[in-house]
C-alpha positions as CSV (number, residue, x, y, z in Angstrom):
1,M,7.4,-9.0,56.9
2,A,4.1,-7.2,57.9
3,S,5.5,-4.0,56.4
4,A,6.3,-5.7,53.1
5,R,2.8,-7.2,52.9
6,S,1.4,-3.7,53.7
7,N,3.4,-2.1,50.9
8,I,2.3,-4.8,48.4
9,R,-1.3,-4.2,49.5
10,R,-1.0,-0.4,49.0
11,F,0.6,-0.9,45.6
12,I,-2.3,-3.2,44.4
13,V,-4.9,-0.8,45.8
14,R,-3.4,2.2,43.9
15,T,-2.6,0.5,40.7
16,W,-5.3,-2.1,40.2
17,P,-7.0,-0.1,37.4
18,L,-3.7,-0.1,35.4
19,L,-3.1,-3.8,36.1
20,A,-6.6,-4.7,35.1
21,A,-6.2,-2.7,31.8
22,L,-2.9,-4.3,31.0
23,S,-4.4,-7.8,31.7
24,L,-7.3,-7.0,29.4
25,L,-5.0,-5.7,26.6
26,G,-2.7,-8.7,27.0
27,G,-5.7,-11.1,26.7
28,M,-7.4,-9.1,23.9
29,P,-5.7,-11.0,21.0
30,V,-6.9,-14.3,22.5
31,L,-10.4,-13.0,23.0
32,L,-10.6,-11.5,19.6
33,S,-9.3,-14.7,17.9
34,F,-12.5,-16.5,18.7
35,T,-14.3,-14.5,16.0
36,R,-13.4,-14.2,12.3
37,N,-13.4,-10.4,12.4
38,G,-11.4,-10.3,15.6
39,R,-8.8,-12.8,14.3
40,V,-8.4,-10.7,11.1
41,A,-8.0,-7.5,13.2
42,V,-5.3,-9.2,15.2
43,E,-3.5,-10.4,12.0
44,A,-3.7,-6.9,10.5
45,S,-2.1,-5.3,13.6
46,I,0.7,-7.8,13.3
47,F,1.3,-7.6,9.6
48,L,1.1,-3.8,9.2
49,P,4.3,-3.0,11.2
50,D,6.2,-5.8,9.4
51,M,5.2,-4.3,6.0
52,V,5.8,-0.7,6.9
53,L,9.0,-0.8,9.0
54,Q,11.0,-2.5,6.2
55,V,14.0,-3.0,8.5
56,P,15.7,-6.2,9.7
57,L,14.4,-7.2,13.1
58,P,15.8,-9.8,15.4
59,F,12.3,-11.3,15.8
60,R,9.3,-10.9,13.5
61,P,5.9,-11.4,15.2
62,V,4.5,-12.7,11.9
63,D,6.5,-15.8,12.5
64,L,4.2,-16.6,15.4
65,I,1.0,-16.7,13.3
66,S,2.2,-17.9,9.9
67,D,4.6,-20.2,8.1
68,P,7.1,-19.0,5.4
69,P,5.6,-19.3,1.9
70,K,6.9,-21.4,-0.9
71,R,8.7,-19.3,-3.6
72,E,9.4,-20.4,-7.1
73,H,10.6,-18.7,-10.3
74,V,8.2,-19.1,-13.3
75,T,8.1,-18.0,-16.9
76,I,4.8,-17.0,-18.4
77,D,4.3,-17.1,-22.2
78,Y,1.6,-15.0,-23.7
79,Q,0.4,-13.4,-26.8
80,S,0.8,-9.6,-27.0
81,R,-0.4,-7.1,-29.6
82,N,3.2,-7.3,-31.0
83,G,3.5,-11.1,-31.1
84,P,4.5,-13.9,-28.8
85,R,6.2,-12.8,-25.6
86,S,7.3,-14.2,-22.2
87,I,7.9,-12.6,-18.8
88,E,9.8,-13.8,-15.8
89,A,8.1,-13.8,-12.3
90,D,8.4,-15.1,-8.8
91,L,5.4,-17.0,-7.4
92,Y,4.7,-17.0,-3.7
93,V,2.3,-19.7,-2.4
94,P,1.1,-20.1,1.2
95,A,2.6,-23.0,3.0
96,Q,-0.8,-24.4,3.9
97,G,-4.4,-24.5,2.5
98,A,-6.0,-24.3,-0.9
99,H,-8.4,-22.1,-2.9
100,H,-6.5,-19.0,-2.0
101,V,-7.0,-15.5,-3.1
102,G,-4.6,-14.6,-6.0
103,V,-2.9,-11.3,-6.6
104,V,-0.8,-10.0,-9.4
105,F,1.8,-7.4,-8.2
106,S,2.2,-4.6,-10.7
107,M,5.3,-2.5,-10.2
108,G,6.5,0.9,-11.3
109,A,9.2,2.2,-13.7
110,P,11.7,0.9,-13.1
111,P,10.5,-2.1,-11.1
112,L,12.3,-3.4,-8.0
113,K,14.5,-6.5,-8.8
114,L,12.8,-9.7,-7.8
115,D,15.3,-10.3,-5.0
116,D,15.0,-6.8,-3.5
117,P,14.5,-7.4,0.2
118,R,11.6,-4.8,0.3
119,L,9.7,-6.6,-2.4
120,V,10.4,-10.0,-1.0
121,R,9.1,-9.0,2.4
122,I,5.8,-7.5,1.0
123,A,5.2,-10.6,-1.2
124,E,6.1,-13.0,1.7
125,D,3.8,-11.2,4.1
126,A,0.9,-11.3,1.6
127,S,1.5,-15.0,1.1
128,R,1.7,-15.6,4.8
129,A,-1.7,-13.9,5.0
130,G,-3.1,-16.6,2.6
131,V,-2.5,-15.0,-0.8
132,V,-0.9,-16.5,-3.8
133,M,1.2,-13.6,-5.0
134,L,2.7,-13.4,-8.5
135,V,5.5,-10.8,-8.8
136,P,6.4,-10.3,-12.5
137,F,9.4,-8.4,-13.7
138,S,8.9,-6.3,-16.9
139,D,12.0,-5.6,-19.0
140,R,10.0,-2.8,-20.6
141,L,9.4,-1.0,-17.3
142,D,13.0,-1.7,-16.3
143,D,13.9,0.3,-19.4
144,V,11.4,3.0,-18.3
145,Q,9.2,2.3,-21.3
146,I,5.5,2.5,-20.5
147,L,3.8,0.8,-23.4
148,P,0.4,-0.7,-24.3
149,E,1.9,-4.1,-24.4
150,E,2.2,-3.9,-20.6
151,I,-1.6,-4.4,-20.4
152,D,-1.4,-7.6,-22.4
153,A,1.2,-8.8,-20.0
154,L,-0.9,-8.0,-16.9
155,V,-4.0,-9.7,-18.5
156,A,-1.9,-12.8,-19.2
157,E,-0.5,-12.8,-15.6
158,F,-4.0,-12.5,-14.2
159,Q,-5.2,-15.4,-16.3
160,Y,-2.1,-17.4,-15.3
161,V,-2.9,-16.9,-11.6
162,Q,-6.5,-17.9,-12.2
163,K,-5.5,-21.3,-13.5
164,L,-3.2,-22.2,-10.6
165,P,-4.6,-25.2,-8.7
166,Q,-4.0,-23.4,-5.4
167,V,-6.2,-20.4,-6.3
168,N,-9.9,-19.7,-6.3
169,P,-10.3,-18.3,-9.8
170,T,-13.2,-16.0,-8.7
171,R,-11.0,-14.2,-6.2
172,V,-8.1,-12.8,-8.1
173,G,-7.0,-9.2,-8.2
174,F,-4.2,-6.7,-8.6
175,F,-1.9,-4.8,-6.3
176,G,-0.1,-1.9,-8.1
177,A,2.5,0.6,-7.0
178,S,3.4,3.9,-8.7
179,V,3.0,3.5,-12.5
180,G,2.0,-0.1,-11.8
181,G,-1.0,1.0,-9.9
182,S,-2.3,2.9,-13.0
183,L,-1.5,0.0,-15.3
184,A,-3.3,-2.4,-13.0
185,L,-6.5,-0.3,-13.2
186,V,-6.3,-0.2,-17.0
187,A,-5.8,-4.0,-17.1
188,A,-8.8,-4.5,-14.7
189,A,-10.9,-2.6,-17.3
190,D,-9.7,-4.8,-20.2
191,P,-12.7,-6.7,-21.6
192,R,-10.8,-10.0,-21.5
193,I,-10.9,-10.0,-17.7
194,A,-13.0,-7.0,-16.5
195,D,-15.9,-9.3,-15.3
196,E,-13.5,-11.5,-13.3
197,V,-11.2,-9.1,-11.5
198,D,-12.1,-9.2,-7.8
199,H,-10.2,-6.1,-6.5
200,V,-7.5,-3.6,-7.3
201,V,-5.2,-1.8,-4.9
202,S,-3.5,1.2,-6.5
203,F,-0.9,3.1,-4.6
204,G,0.7,6.2,-5.9
205,G,-0.5,5.9,-9.5
206,Y,-1.7,8.6,-12.0
207,F,-5.2,9.0,-13.3
208,D,-4.4,11.0,-16.4
209,A,-0.8,10.5,-17.6
210,L,-0.6,13.7,-19.7
211,A,-2.1,15.8,-16.9
212,A,0.5,14.3,-14.5
213,F,3.2,14.9,-17.0
214,G,2.2,18.5,-17.3
215,A,2.4,19.0,-13.6
216,I,5.9,17.4,-13.5
217,A,7.1,19.5,-16.4
218,T,5.8,22.8,-15.0
219,H,6.7,22.0,-11.3
220,H,3.2,23.1,-10.5
221,I,0.1,21.2,-9.3
222,E,-3.2,22.7,-10.4
223,Y,-6.6,21.0,-10.1
224,K,-9.9,22.6,-9.0
225,D,-9.1,24.5,-5.8
226,V,-5.4,23.3,-5.7
227,D,-2.9,25.8,-7.2
228,E,0.6,25.2,-5.7
229,K,4.2,25.0,-6.6
230,W,5.8,21.6,-6.5
231,T,9.3,20.1,-6.9
232,P,9.2,16.7,-8.5
233,K,12.1,14.3,-8.3
234,P,14.5,14.4,-11.3
235,H,13.6,10.7,-12.0
236,A,10.0,11.7,-12.5
237,E,11.1,14.3,-15.1
238,H,13.3,11.8,-16.9
239,V,10.5,9.2,-17.0
240,I,8.0,11.6,-18.6
241,A,10.6,12.7,-21.1
242,R,11.3,9.1,-22.1
243,Q,7.6,8.5,-22.8
244,L,7.5,11.3,-25.4
245,I,11.0,11.1,-26.8
246,D,11.0,7.3,-27.4
247,R,7.9,7.6,-29.5
248,L,9.6,9.8,-32.0
249,D,10.9,8.2,-35.2
250,N,13.8,10.5,-36.0
251,T,17.1,9.5,-34.4
252,H,18.4,13.1,-34.4
253,D,15.3,14.3,-32.6
254,R,15.6,11.6,-30.0
255,D,19.3,12.3,-29.4
256,V,18.8,16.0,-29.0
257,L,15.8,15.8,-26.6
258,S,17.4,12.9,-24.6
259,G,20.5,15.0,-24.1
260,I,18.5,17.9,-22.7
261,F,15.7,16.2,-20.7
262,V,17.1,12.8,-19.8
263,D,20.8,13.5,-19.5
264,D,20.3,17.0,-18.1
265,G,22.7,18.5,-20.7
266,P,22.8,22.0,-22.1
267,T,20.4,23.3,-24.7
268,N,22.0,24.1,-28.1
269,P,19.8,26.6,-30.1
270,D,21.1,25.2,-33.4
271,D,20.0,21.6,-32.4
272,I,16.6,22.9,-31.4
273,A,16.2,24.7,-34.7
274,R,16.8,21.5,-36.6
275,L,14.1,19.5,-34.7
276,S,11.2,18.2,-36.7
277,P,7.8,19.8,-36.0
278,L,6.7,16.8,-33.9
279,A,9.9,16.8,-31.9
280,R,9.6,20.5,-31.4
281,S,6.1,20.0,-29.9
282,S,7.6,17.6,-27.4
283,Y,10.4,20.0,-26.6
284,N,7.8,22.8,-26.0
285,F,5.8,20.5,-23.7
286,L,8.8,19.3,-21.7
287,S,10.4,22.8,-21.3
288,N,7.1,24.5,-20.5
289,R,6.7,26.1,-17.0
290,D,3.3,27.7,-17.5
291,P,0.5,25.5,-16.1
292,S,-2.1,27.4,-18.1
293,A,-0.4,26.3,-21.4
294,V,-0.4,22.6,-20.7
295,A,-3.8,21.7,-22.3
296,D,-2.9,23.6,-25.5
297,L,0.6,22.0,-25.7
298,I,-0.9,18.5,-25.3
299,R,-3.0,19.1,-28.4
300,T,0.2,19.8,-30.4
301,L,1.9,16.5,-29.3
302,P,2.2,13.6,-31.8
303,S,-1.3,12.1,-32.0
304,D,-0.1,8.5,-31.7
305,A,1.8,9.3,-28.5
306,V,-1.3,11.0,-27.1
307,A,-3.5,8.1,-28.0
308,E,-1.2,5.6,-26.4
309,L,-0.8,7.6,-23.2
310,D,-4.5,8.1,-22.9
311,Y,-5.0,4.4,-23.3
312,L,-2.5,3.8,-20.5
313,S,-4.4,6.2,-18.3
314,P,-7.3,5.0,-16.0
315,K,-9.2,8.1,-17.1
316,T,-10.2,6.4,-20.3
317,S,-11.4,3.1,-18.8
318,I,-12.1,3.5,-15.1
319,G,-15.8,3.3,-15.9
320,Q,-15.3,-0.3,-17.1
321,V,-13.6,-1.4,-13.9
322,K,-16.1,-3.5,-11.9
323,A,-13.7,-4.7,-9.1
324,D,-13.6,-3.3,-5.6
325,L,-11.1,-0.4,-5.6
326,F,-8.6,0.7,-2.9
327,I,-6.8,3.9,-4.1
328,L,-4.1,5.4,-1.9
329,H,-1.8,8.3,-2.5
330,D,0.9,10.1,-0.6
331,R,0.0,13.8,0.1
332,S,3.7,14.9,-0.4
333,D,4.4,12.6,-3.3
334,P,7.4,14.0,-5.3
335,F,6.9,11.7,-8.3
336,V,3.2,11.8,-9.1
337,P,0.9,14.7,-8.1
338,Y,-1.4,13.7,-5.2
339,T,-4.3,15.3,-7.1
340,E,-4.4,12.3,-9.4
341,L,-6.2,10.5,-6.6
342,R,-8.7,13.4,-6.5
343,R,-9.2,13.3,-10.3
344,M,-10.0,9.6,-10.0
345,K,-12.3,10.1,-7.1
346,D,-14.2,12.8,-8.9
347,E,-14.6,10.6,-12.0
348,I,-15.7,7.5,-10.1
349,G,-18.2,9.3,-7.9
350,D,-20.0,7.7,-5.0
351,R,-19.2,4.1,-5.8
352,S,-19.8,2.0,-2.7
353,N,-16.9,-0.4,-3.5
354,A,-14.3,2.4,-4.1
355,H,-12.2,3.5,-1.2
356,F,-9.7,6.5,-1.2
357,D,-7.0,7.6,1.2
358,E,-4.6,10.5,1.1
359,L,-1.6,9.7,3.4
360,R,1.4,11.5,4.7
361,L,3.3,8.5,6.0
362,F,5.1,7.8,2.7
363,E,7.4,9.3,0.1
364,H,5.6,8.1,-3.0
365,V,5.3,4.4,-2.1
366,S,8.1,4.0,0.4
367,P,7.5,4.4,4.1
368,K,8.8,7.7,5.6
369,L,8.5,7.5,9.3
370,D,10.3,10.7,10.3
371,Q,6.9,12.4,10.7
372,K,5.1,14.1,13.6
373,P,3.5,11.7,16.0
374,D,0.0,12.7,15.1
375,I,0.6,12.0,11.4
376,I,2.1,8.6,12.3
377,A,-0.8,7.8,14.5
378,L,-3.5,8.9,12.1
379,D,-2.1,7.4,9.0
380,S,-1.2,4.1,10.7
381,T,-4.8,3.9,11.8
382,R,-6.0,4.5,8.3
383,L,-3.6,1.9,6.9
384,L,-4.5,-0.6,9.6
385,F,-8.2,-0.3,8.7
386,R,-7.5,-0.7,4.9
387,L,-5.3,-3.7,5.6
388,Y,-8.0,-5.1,7.8
389,Q,-10.5,-4.7,5.0
390,L,-8.1,-6.5,2.6
391,L,-7.3,-9.3,4.9
392,L,-11.0,-9.8,5.6
393,R,-11.7,-10.3,1.9
394,W,-8.6,-12.4,1.5
395,D,-9.6,-14.6,4.5
C-alpha cells in the first residue's frame, strides 16, 4: 500500500505541470464564456470544424451550444429589368431570439440544390449562430447563365430579408461563393441598397470577369509579378464559353461554338469560315492561348456582351460598396485565378473595413484537407479569426 502511494506521489510530482495545463485548457471555455469576446471565440472554435469538415459525425459539438433552426421554403416575387419574376428560396431562422442579423447566400454557377447536405449544414450553422439565412436558388445560374437580372434578384432578396420581423434591418449582408461572391459585391454596390448593406463575404469570386475569362482560356495567370502556367477545370472553360456564346443572336454561330467549347467536339474549318464576324471574335478569344493577346481580343468581342460582363464585375462598382468586406480566395483555385483577389485588393486600397485572405485549405470553395500539417494549422487559424470576426459582428 505504501508503495502504491509512493508511486502516485512520484507521478504527481513529475506530471503536475501537464495536469495543471490540461485543467486550465479544460476550464478555458468556461472562463472565456464570462466575456462577450471570449464566448464568441469559443463559439467560433466549435462552429469552424463543423463547417469545414463537411462529413457526417456521430456527435456534433454545435448541438451543445445551439438549437436547430426553423427552416421553411419561400417564394419571393420581384420586379426585374425584364419584367416580373419570382425566385424560390429556403429560409433558416434561429430557434430563439429576435432582431437577428440577416444574410443572403449568393451561390455559384451552377448553384447547389437547396437540399444538398453541404449547403444545409452551412445554412444551419449560420442560423445556429444567430443569423437569419436566406438561401435562394437561381434557375439562371443553374443553367450557367450569368445575367444582369441576377443583381435585381439579389437586391430583392436583400430587401425581403430586411422586412422579416425576426431581422434587424440595419444588419443585413451577403455571403457569396464563387460567381455568387462576385455578384454579391455588385449587388452591394447597387444604389437601391448600397447605403444599407452591412457586410459582404466573398469567397472564390472574380474581380474582372473578362480578365478571369482570359486566364481560363489561355491556361495562364498573369498579373503584375505573377506569370505562371495554370490548368483550369473543364467546367470553368465551359462556363466562360457559355457567357460569350449565349449572347450571340445567330443560331448557327451558337451551335458551332457550343460544339467546340462546351461539348468539346472537333473543330471543322468550314464551320469556322461561316461564322459571323462577332462569332468569329468570340471563337478567337476562346481558342487563344497567348496571354499577351487577351486585352486586344477583348476589344473585338461584341460590345453588348462586354458591357454586360463589365457590369457583372466588381471592378466597375467596388468603389460604391460601403459595407465591411471579407474577401477570401484559394491559392490553388482551379476555377477562378487567385490573382482576382489581388486585383480587388489593389483597387480597394487601404480600406480599414476590407479584409483579404489567400488560403490553401480549399479547392475553389470546397474544403481540401489532404494538405501539409503546417498549411492546415496556418489556414485554420486564419479562418478561425475571420469566423470570430463575423460571429462577433453577428452577436
